[in-house]
Phi, psi and omega in degrees: 000129177291155183276351181264104180235158178224159175300140178295146174296344178268004179250113177265121183241137175219143176265135179217114178054043177082359179250143174264120176260126181245136173241121174277108185293339178285320187251348185065021176274139176260147175226145176241127178247129178234169174054230184292331177298316177295321181293320177300314179302313180301317181293319179292318179298329179280358175104003178283143173279176185299316181298316179296318179299316179296318178298316179297315180297319179300320178290314182298324183258004182047050184244166179297119183302326180292321178295314179299317180303314180296317181293317179296317180300317180295317180296315180295320177301322178295318179295322177294315181299328179275356179080014181273336171240144180226163177296140178288123181273355181283000000 
């Protein structure tokens, strides 16, 4: 999986009280992202690739970069599998 992903055009995202609410327009399923999940979404939405997002989180949380990299990769894979993130076509 390439590290450059973007929110799907079928994923409507809004921030509400520190939580990212996602609506999959294809399935009408809602998802709520909080904490680091919300932060990963924000970083990807801002144009950061997966590696950069993991590096930023590792600094923000003063955590082991390898652990953060693994956790971010697993989370992002789940978002891709659900169709909420897609490969950047640019």
